[in-house]
C-alpha positions as CSV (number, residue, x, y, z in Angstrom):
1,M,-13.6,-61.6,-54.8
2,K,-17.2,-62.2,-55.5
3,I,-16.6,-66.0,-55.7
4,Q,-14.9,-66.0,-52.4
5,L,-17.7,-64.1,-50.7
6,Q,-20.2,-66.6,-52.2
7,A,-18.1,-69.5,-50.9
8,L,-18.0,-68.0,-47.4
9,C,-21.8,-67.5,-47.5
10,D,-22.4,-71.1,-48.6
11,L,-20.1,-72.4,-45.8
12,F,-22.0,-70.3,-43.2
13,K,-25.4,-71.6,-44.5
14,R,-24.1,-75.2,-44.3
15,Y,-23.1,-74.9,-40.7
16,V,-26.4,-73.3,-39.9
17,T,-28.2,-76.2,-41.4
18,I,-26.1,-78.7,-39.5
19,F,-26.7,-76.9,-36.2
20,Q,-30.5,-76.9,-36.9
21,E,-30.6,-80.6,-37.6
22,V,-28.5,-81.4,-34.5
23,W,-30.6,-79.2,-32.3
24,A,-33.8,-80.8,-33.6
25,S,-32.5,-84.4,-32.8
26,R,-30.8,-83.5,-29.4
27,K,-33.4,-85.4,-27.4
28,Q,-33.4,-88.6,-29.4
29,L,-30.1,-89.6,-27.8
30,D,-31.5,-89.1,-24.3
31,G,-32.4,-92.3,-22.3
32,L,-35.8,-93.2,-21.0
33,Q,-37.0,-90.4,-18.7
34,R,-38.1,-91.6,-15.3
35,Y,-39.5,-89.9,-12.3
36,Q,-37.3,-89.6,-9.2
37,D,-39.5,-92.1,-7.3
38,E,-39.0,-94.7,-10.1
39,N,-35.3,-94.3,-9.9
40,A,-35.4,-95.0,-6.2
41,F,-36.6,-98.6,-6.8
42,L,-33.8,-99.4,-9.2
43,P,-30.6,-101.1,-8.0
44,A,-28.0,-98.7,-6.6
45,H,-25.7,-98.7,-9.5
46,L,-28.6,-98.2,-12.0
47,E,-30.1,-95.5,-9.8
48,L,-26.8,-93.6,-9.9
49,I,-26.5,-94.0,-13.7
50,E,-30.2,-93.2,-14.5
51,S,-30.4,-90.2,-12.1
52,P,-29.8,-86.9,-14.0
53,V,-26.8,-84.8,-13.0
54,S,-27.5,-81.8,-10.7
55,A,-27.7,-78.4,-12.6
56,L,-26.3,-76.4,-9.6
57,P,-22.6,-76.9,-10.3
58,K,-23.2,-76.2,-14.0
59,W,-25.1,-72.9,-13.3
60,T,-22.5,-72.0,-10.7
61,A,-19.7,-72.4,-13.2
62,R,-21.7,-70.4,-15.8
63,L,-22.3,-67.5,-13.3
64,I,-18.7,-67.4,-12.3
65,S,-17.6,-67.4,-15.9
66,A,-20.1,-64.6,-16.7
67,F,-18.9,-62.6,-13.7
68,L,-15.3,-62.9,-14.7
69,L,-16.2,-61.9,-18.3
70,L,-18.1,-58.9,-17.1
71,S,-15.3,-58.0,-14.7
72,L,-12.8,-58.2,-17.5
73,I,-14.9,-56.0,-19.8
74,W,-15.5,-53.5,-17.0
75,A,-11.8,-53.4,-16.1
76,T,-10.9,-52.8,-19.7
77,F,-13.4,-50.1,-20.6
78,G,-14.5,-48.8,-17.2
79,K,-12.8,-45.5,-15.9
80,I,-12.0,-44.4,-12.3
81,D,-11.0,-40.9,-11.2
82,I,-7.4,-40.0,-10.3
83,V,-7.7,-37.9,-7.1
84,A,-5.0,-35.9,-5.3
85,V,-5.9,-35.6,-1.6
86,A,-4.7,-32.5,0.2
87,P,-5.4,-31.3,3.7
88,G,-6.5,-27.6,4.2
89,K,-8.7,-25.2,6.0
90,I,-11.5,-22.8,5.2
91,T,-10.5,-19.1,5.1
92,P,-12.3,-15.9,4.1
93,S,-11.3,-14.5,0.7
94,G,-10.3,-11.2,2.3
95,R,-8.0,-13.1,4.8
96,S,-8.2,-12.7,8.5
97,K,-6.9,-9.4,9.7
98,T,-4.2,-9.6,12.4
99,I,-4.3,-6.6,14.7
100,Q,-0.9,-5.6,16.1
101,S,0.7,-2.9,18.2
102,I,3.1,-0.5,16.3
103,E,5.3,0.0,19.4
104,T,5.5,-0.8,23.0
105,M,2.4,0.6,24.8
106,V,0.3,0.2,27.9
107,V,-3.3,-1.2,27.6
108,K,-5.7,1.6,28.6
109,Q,-9.1,-0.1,27.8
110,V,-10.4,-3.2,26.0
111,H,-13.8,-2.7,24.4
112,V,-14.4,-6.2,22.8
113,R,-14.4,-9.8,23.8
114,N,-13.7,-13.1,21.8
115,G,-16.5,-14.0,19.4
116,E,-18.0,-10.4,19.4
117,T,-19.2,-9.1,16.1
118,V,-17.7,-5.7,15.2
119,R,-18.2,-3.1,12.5
120,K,-15.6,-1.4,10.4
121,D,-13.8,1.5,12.3
122,Q,-15.3,0.4,15.6
123,L,-13.0,1.1,18.5
124,L,-11.5,-2.2,19.7
125,M,-8.8,-1.2,22.2
126,E,-7.2,1.9,23.6
127,L,-3.5,2.0,24.3
128,T,-1.2,4.6,25.8
129,A,2.1,5.4,24.2
130,L,4.5,6.9,26.7
131,G,5.1,10.6,25.7
132,A,2.9,10.4,22.6
133,K,0.6,13.3,23.6
134,A,3.5,15.4,24.9
135,D,5.5,14.9,21.7
136,Q,2.4,15.7,19.6
137,K,1.7,18.9,21.6
138,K,5.4,20.0,21.4
139,S,5.6,19.4,17.7
140,E,2.3,21.2,17.0
141,E,3.4,24.2,19.1
142,A,6.8,24.3,17.3
143,L,5.0,24.1,14.0
144,K,2.6,26.9,15.0
145,I,5.4,29.2,16.0
146,A,7.4,28.4,12.8
147,K,4.2,29.0,10.7
148,L,3.5,32.3,12.4
149,G,7.1,33.4,11.8
150,Q,6.8,32.4,8.2
151,L,3.5,34.4,7.8
152,R,5.0,37.4,9.6
153,H,8.1,37.6,7.4
154,R,6.1,37.0,4.3
155,A,3.8,39.8,5.2
156,L,6.8,42.1,6.0
157,L,8.4,41.3,2.6
158,N,5.1,42.2,0.8
159,A,4.7,45.3,3.0
160,I,8.2,46.5,2.1
161,Q,7.8,45.9,-1.6
162,Q,4.3,47.4,-1.8
163,D,4.8,50.1,1.0
164,H,1.9,49.3,3.2
165,L,1.3,48.0,6.7
166,P,1.9,44.2,7.0
167,S,-1.1,41.9,7.3
168,L,-0.8,38.2,8.1
169,E,-2.7,36.3,5.4
170,E,-3.6,32.7,6.1
171,D,-3.5,30.1,3.3
172,E,-5.2,26.7,3.3
173,E,-2.3,25.1,5.0
174,S,-2.0,27.7,7.7
175,K,-5.7,27.4,8.5
176,K,-5.2,23.8,9.5
177,I,-2.4,24.8,11.9
178,I,-3.4,28.2,13.4
179,N,-6.5,30.2,14.2
180,S,-6.7,33.9,13.3
181,N,-8.3,34.5,16.8
182,D,-5.4,32.9,18.5
183,S,-3.4,35.2,20.8
184,L,-0.1,34.1,19.2
185,F,-1.5,35.1,15.8
186,V,-2.5,38.6,17.1
187,Q,1.0,39.0,18.8
188,E,2.7,38.1,15.5
189,Q,0.5,40.6,13.7
190,Q,1.4,43.3,16.1
191,L,5.1,42.4,16.1
192,G,5.1,42.6,12.3
193,V,3.6,46.1,12.4
194,R,6.2,47.2,15.0
195,E,9.0,45.9,12.9
196,Y,7.7,47.5,9.8
197,K,7.3,50.9,11.6
198,A,10.8,50.6,13.0
199,W,12.1,49.9,9.5
200,Q,10.1,52.8,8.1
201,A,11.5,55.2,10.8
202,Q,15.1,54.2,10.1
203,K,14.4,54.5,6.4
204,Q,12.8,57.9,6.9
205,R,15.8,59.1,9.0
206,L,18.2,58.0,6.3
207,F,16.0,59.6,3.6
208,A,15.9,62.9,5.7
209,T,19.7,62.9,5.9
210,I,19.8,62.5,2.1
211,E,17.4,65.4,1.6
212,Q,19.4,67.5,4.0
213,K,22.6,66.7,2.1
214,R,20.8,67.6,-1.1
215,E,19.6,70.9,0.3
216,E,23.1,71.7,1.6
217,Q,24.5,70.8,-1.8
218,K,22.0,73.1,-3.5
219,T,22.8,76.0,-1.1
220,T,26.5,75.5,-1.7
221,E,26.0,75.5,-5.5
222,I,24.1,78.8,-5.2
223,S,26.9,80.2,-3.0
224,I,29.5,79.1,-5.6
225,N,27.6,80.7,-8.4
226,R,27.4,83.9,-6.4
227,L,31.1,83.8,-5.5
228,S,32.0,83.1,-9.1
229,L,30.2,86.3,-10.2
230,T,31.8,88.2,-7.4
231,K,35.2,86.8,-8.4
232,E,34.8,88.0,-12.0
233,Y,33.7,91.4,-10.8
234,E,36.6,91.7,-8.3
235,N,39.0,90.4,-10.9
236,K,37.9,93.1,-13.4
237,R,38.1,95.8,-10.8
238,L,41.5,94.6,-9.8
239,S,42.6,94.8,-13.4
240,D,41.3,98.4,-13.8
241,L,43.0,99.5,-10.5
242,K,46.2,97.9,-11.6
243,S,46.2,100.0,-14.9
244,L,45.5,103.1,-12.9
245,Y,48.1,102.2,-10.3
246,E,50.7,101.8,-13.0
247,K,49.8,105.2,-14.3
248,N,49.8,106.6,-10.7
249,G,46.0,107.1,-11.0
250,V,45.3,105.4,-7.6
251,S,47.3,104.8,-4.5
252,K,49.1,101.6,-3.8
253,H,47.0,101.1,-0.7
254,E,43.8,101.2,-2.7
255,Y,45.3,98.7,-5.2
256,L,46.4,96.3,-2.5
257,S,43.0,96.5,-0.8
258,Q,41.3,95.5,-4.0
259,E,43.8,92.7,-4.5
260,Q,43.1,91.4,-0.9
261,R,39.3,91.4,-1.6
262,F,39.9,89.4,-4.8
263,I,42.0,86.9,-2.9
264,E,39.3,86.6,-0.2
265,V,36.6,85.9,-2.8
266,E,38.8,83.4,-4.5
267,N,39.5,81.6,-1.3
268,Q,35.8,81.6,-0.4
269,L,35.0,80.1,-3.8
270,E,37.6,77.4,-3.3
271,E,36.2,76.7,0.1
272,Q,32.7,76.4,-1.3
273,Q,34.0,74.1,-4.1
274,S,35.7,71.9,-1.6
275,K,32.5,71.9,0.6
276,L,30.5,71.0,-2.5
277,N,32.8,68.0,-3.3
278,E,32.5,66.9,0.3
279,L,28.7,67.2,0.2
280,K,28.6,65.2,-3.0
281,A,30.7,62.4,-1.5
282,S,28.7,62.5,1.7
283,L,25.4,62.3,-0.3
284,I,26.7,59.4,-2.3
285,Q,27.7,57.7,1.0
286,V,24.3,58.3,2.6
287,E,22.4,57.1,-0.5
288,Q,24.6,54.0,-0.5
289,Q,23.7,53.5,3.2
290,Y,20.1,54.0,2.4
291,Q,20.2,51.4,-0.4
292,E,22.2,49.0,1.7
293,F,19.8,49.4,4.6
294,V,16.8,48.6,2.4
295,E,18.6,45.7,0.6
296,S,20.0,44.4,3.9
297,Y,16.7,44.4,5.6
298,Q,15.0,42.6,2.7
299,R,17.9,40.1,2.6
300,D,17.5,39.5,6.4
301,I,13.8,39.0,5.9
302,L,14.4,36.6,3.1
303,T,17.0,34.7,5.2
304,Q,14.6,34.4,8.1
305,L,11.7,33.5,5.8
306,R,13.8,30.7,4.2
307,K,14.7,29.5,7.7
308,Y,11.1,29.4,8.8
309,N,10.1,27.7,5.6
310,E,12.7,25.0,6.3
311,N,11.5,24.7,9.9
312,V,7.9,24.3,8.7
313,N,8.9,21.7,6.1
314,Q,10.7,19.8,8.8
315,L,8.0,20.1,11.4
316,I,5.1,19.1,9.3
317,P,6.2,15.4,8.9
318,E,7.1,15.4,12.6
319,V,3.6,16.6,13.5
320,E,2.0,14.0,11.1
321,K,4.2,11.3,12.7
322,A,3.2,12.4,16.2
323,K,-0.5,12.4,15.1
324,Q,-0.2,9.0,13.5
325,R,1.5,7.7,16.6
326,Q,-1.3,9.1,18.7
327,Q,-3.9,7.6,16.3
328,F,-2.3,4.2,16.6
329,T,-3.1,4.2,20.3
330,E,-6.8,3.7,19.3
331,I,-7.1,0.3,17.7
332,R,-10.0,0.2,15.3
333,S,-11.5,-2.7,13.2
334,P,-10.4,-2.6,9.6
335,V,-13.4,-4.6,8.4
336,N,-16.8,-5.9,9.5
337,G,-16.0,-9.2,11.2
338,T,-15.7,-11.3,14.3
339,V,-13.1,-10.9,17.1
340,Q,-11.0,-14.0,17.6
341,Q,-7.8,-14.8,19.5
342,L,-7.9,-11.8,21.8
343,Q,-4.5,-11.9,23.5
344,T,-4.9,-9.4,26.4
345,Y,-7.6,-8.4,28.8
346,T,-5.4,-6.7,31.5
347,I,-5.8,-3.0,31.9
348,G,-2.4,-1.5,32.4
349,G,-0.7,-4.5,30.8
350,V,2.2,-3.9,28.4
351,V,2.1,-4.9,24.8
352,T,5.3,-5.0,22.7
353,T,6.1,-3.9,19.2
354,A,4.4,-6.0,16.5
355,Q,2.7,-8.2,19.2
356,P,-0.6,-9.7,17.8
357,L,-3.5,-8.3,19.9
358,M,-6.4,-10.1,18.2
359,V,-7.6,-11.4,14.8
360,I,-10.6,-10.0,13.0
361,V,-12.3,-12.6,10.7
362,P,-14.3,-10.9,7.9
363,I,-18.0,-11.9,7.9
364,E,-19.0,-10.5,4.5
365,D,-16.2,-12.1,2.4
366,Q,-16.8,-15.2,0.4
367,L,-15.3,-18.3,2.0
368,E,-12.6,-20.3,0.2
369,V,-10.3,-23.2,1.0
370,E,-6.5,-23.2,1.3
371,A,-5.3,-26.7,0.4
372,M,-1.7,-27.8,0.9
373,I,-0.6,-29.8,-2.2
374,S,2.4,-32.2,-1.8
375,N,5.2,-32.1,-4.3
376,K,4.2,-35.5,-5.7
377,D,0.8,-34.1,-6.8
378,I,1.6,-30.5,-7.7
379,G,2.6,-31.5,-11.3
380,F,-1.0,-32.7,-12.0
381,I,-2.9,-29.8,-10.4
382,K,-4.3,-27.2,-12.8
383,K,-6.5,-24.1,-12.4
384,G,-10.2,-25.0,-12.9
385,Q,-10.0,-28.6,-11.9
386,E,-13.0,-30.0,-9.9
387,V,-12.6,-30.5,-6.2
388,I,-14.6,-32.4,-3.6
389,L,-14.3,-30.8,-0.2
390,K,-15.0,-33.0,2.9
391,V,-15.4,-31.0,6.1
392,D,-13.8,-32.8,9.1
393,A,-16.4,-31.4,11.5
394,F,-19.2,-33.1,9.5
395,P,-18.6,-36.7,8.4
396,Y,-19.3,-36.8,4.7
397,T,-20.9,-40.2,4.9
398,R,-23.8,-38.6,6.8
399,Y,-23.8,-35.0,5.7
400,G,-22.3,-35.1,2.3
401,H,-19.6,-32.9,0.8
402,I,-19.1,-29.6,-1.0
403,T,-17.9,-29.2,-4.5
404,G,-15.5,-26.5,-5.8
405,R,-12.8,-25.7,-8.3
406,V,-9.1,-24.8,-8.1
407,K,-8.9,-21.0,-8.2
408,N,-5.1,-20.3,-7.8
409,I,-1.9,-22.2,-7.2
410,S,1.2,-20.7,-5.6
411,F,4.3,-20.5,-7.6
412,D,6.6,-21.5,-4.8
413,A,6.6,-24.0,-2.0
414,I,6.4,-23.1,1.7
415,K,7.7,-25.1,4.6
416,D,5.2,-27.0,6.7
417,E,6.3,-28.5,10.0
418,K,4.4,-31.8,9.4
419,L,4.2,-32.1,5.6
420,G,7.5,-30.5,4.6
421,L,7.5,-28.4,1.4
422,V,4.0,-27.9,0.1
423,F,2.3,-25.7,-2.4
424,I,-0.8,-23.7,-1.5
425,A,-3.9,-24.0,-3.8
426,T,-6.9,-21.7,-3.4
427,V,-10.2,-23.5,-4.0
428,S,-13.5,-21.7,-4.5
429,M,-16.6,-23.2,-2.8
430,D,-20.0,-23.7,-4.5
431,R,-21.8,-23.1,-1.2
432,N,-20.9,-22.0,2.3
433,A,-23.3,-24.3,4.3
434,L,-24.1,-28.0,4.9
435,S,-27.5,-29.5,5.6
436,V,-27.3,-31.1,9.1
437,E,-30.5,-32.8,10.4
438,G,-32.6,-30.8,8.0
439,E,-31.0,-27.5,9.1
440,K,-28.5,-25.4,7.1
441,I,-25.3,-24.9,9.2
442,P,-23.0,-22.2,7.8
443,L,-19.3,-23.1,7.6
444,I,-16.9,-20.8,9.3
445,A,-13.3,-19.8,8.8
446,G,-10.8,-22.2,10.4
447,M,-12.6,-25.4,9.8
448,T,-10.3,-28.1,8.5
449,I,-11.2,-30.0,5.4
450,S,-9.9,-32.7,3.1
451,A,-9.7,-31.6,-0.5
452,E,-9.9,-34.3,-3.2
453,I,-8.8,-32.8,-6.5
454,K,-9.8,-34.7,-9.6
455,T,-6.6,-34.7,-11.8
456,G,-7.8,-37.2,-14.4
457,N,-9.0,-40.8,-14.9
458,R,-7.7,-44.2,-16.0
459,S,-9.1,-47.7,-16.6
460,V,-9.4,-50.2,-13.8
461,M,-7.1,-52.6,-15.7
462,D,-4.4,-49.9,-15.8
463,Y,-4.9,-49.4,-12.0
464,L,-4.7,-53.1,-11.3
465,L,-1.7,-53.7,-13.5
466,S,0.2,-50.5,-12.3
467,P,1.9,-52.3,-9.3
468,L,2.9,-55.2,-11.5
469,R,4.3,-52.7,-14.1
470,T,6.2,-50.9,-11.4
471,T,7.6,-54.1,-10.1
472,I,8.7,-55.2,-13.5
473,D,10.4,-51.8,-14.2
474,K,12.3,-52.1,-11.0
475,S,13.3,-55.7,-11.3
476,L,16.0,-57.4,-13.3
477,R,18.5,-54.6,-12.8
478,E,22.1,-54.6,-11.7
479,R,24.0,-51.7,-10.2
């Protein structure tokens, strides 16, 4: 190996020596050097032979060769960007807000004009919904009546259970619906007191009947006790008189008189016993009536209370719906922005359900670009790729362009009338203004742009040979 390297080195030195010797003697072979004026006096054929060849063709050939060599080197190693061009427009990041009518209404007043800047919650337009106010008032009145009935029966139930006059107590929900100073509230309070007093009067009448029956039962029991003692006494006397009568100690008339008195006392005792049984049965019946009256009244109150509770629960959503319907008659701005595409100016005009009335473009949101990517390019678009944005309103050759990056890409295509199926890519912008004649002009939503998304790079040679490669791939085929 060492010998081979030495041989190569000697060979290289030999060629260097030969080149040096030839280079040193290169002018010895040249002819006699004459000036151009001297050549002019020579014969024509000698003048042509002795005149040196022009250097221009030689240098032209050298320059062309150098240019071709440099072009080949650049085409081999130089890189160019692969760009996907997509049309699009500038939009606010919060999206433009389309203002619509919730139902068919009549325009009452328009407070804004196209291009006007509005604040959040500013009144834009007043509409009139037919019957909205009447429906709201009717629902609120029905809810108020149902709520008062609910409070009255609840107070009556508490009054019956705790034995005191009913008092309507407002909860937080009731305070939103009724006012304690309202005449209806006072009337319900008075009605509750009257119903409670009527119930108490009926209850006291039944209770008085019970007490009367108990007193009669007590009196009858005393009478029975007395007659029982009298019966024993008369029975003993009758036994004594019977013994005397059998011994002829008393007359038969006296014996029979005593027997009659005994029978009378016995009959009176039986009558009192029968009366006592009737009084006991009557007392039980009256007590049952009393208990049934109390339970029935409480049951009726609970039934009515449940009915009012159901009415309140049904009416609350209706009132909220009526309020919302009335609120929707006042169109207010959802954001700080600018009014655009105002559709109606006519007072008394009719707007239909879901009809767009205007568009509010947010002014505080960051602007971004919505680019429509064709199907042939979507496979190469990725999040974070660099984008050059050229605004159609400002020629980029004079005013430059804006840079950005791909922020999001839609997962499904949408149908565009001109481009067919396209994917929406959201592109963030590095700045929101362009320098025009030394002045910064802010970009606004709706401006159209051309987005050039850098998807990669390739060599110039690859670019030049690509059509040839495609042609070769498609040629020499047979179906």
